[in-house]
N, C-alpha and C positions, 0 to 999 in steps of 0.2 A: 230261734231258739236253738238251745244246745242239745245234740243228741249224744248217742252211745257212739256214734262214729266220730265227733271231735273227742271225746276220751280216749278212745282207741287210738287215734293219731297221737293225740299228744303222751300218752304212754309208749307207744311206737318211738317217738323223738326220746323221751327220758331214757327208755331202755337202750337206744342206741349210743346215746351219749355215756351212759353206763358202761358199756360194753367196750367202746374205744376207750374209754378212761382206763380200765382195766387192763387191757391190752397193750397200750401205749405206754402208759406211765410207769415210771420206776420209783415214785416216792410211795413208800408203805402208807402214809397219810391219804395221800391221794387216791390211791387204789382202794382202800377202805370207803371213803366218801361215794365213789363212783359205784361200790357194792350197794352202798343204801341207795344210790340213786335205782338202781335195778329193782332192788325190794320193794322201792315206793313205787316204779313203774307197774309191778306184778299187782301190788295194793289197789292202784287204780283201777287197772282192769277186772281185778276181782269186784271191787265195789260197783262199777259202770255196769256189769252183767248183772248183779245181784238186784240193782237198782231197776235194770231193764227187764228181769225176769219175775220181779216183785218176790224174791225168795232172800231169805235173811242169810241161808248158807255161807254165801260168799262174803259178807261183812264179817261173819264169825270166825271164817277162814283167815281173812285179812288181819284180823286181831291176833290169831297165833302167828301170822307172817311177821306183823311188828314185835312180836316177843322173841321169836328167833332172830330178827335183824338186833334187838336190843342184846342178846347174849352174843351174837357175832361181834359187836361194837366193844362190850366187856372184854373179849378175849382178844380182840384185836389192839385193844388199848395196852394190854399185859405184854402182848407181844411187841409192840413199839416200846414200852420202857424197856424189856429185856433187850430188845437189839441197840436201843440208845445207850444202855449201859455197858453194854461188852463192846460195840463197835463205835459208838459216838456218830452214829449216822442213821438216818431212816431209809437208805436207798436198799431196794428190794436185792439188787445183787450181792450185797453183802450179807444177806439174810440166809444164805445157804451155806455160809462159813461160820454160824454160830456153833457147830459141834467144835468141841475144844477137845 
């Protein structure tokens, strides 16, 4: 039987991979995907605890986190397009030079 501990371990692994991806990678698209992985790990925690406690508030909060993640993806896509148009690259080291 799968318990809440299994979900927490999976969430810890997802969060760790996302954190490593944010800290190590230089590609902007990869960093955004790593942030989405972190958001999904948080959502998994919220839903696991919500199910364990028998309360719907964690699931409702997870829906808000999904909304924030969608907004983050839209803003990130806009930044990727702007960076690609200006510098012809998606490397984060070139992003600090976007000021003209």
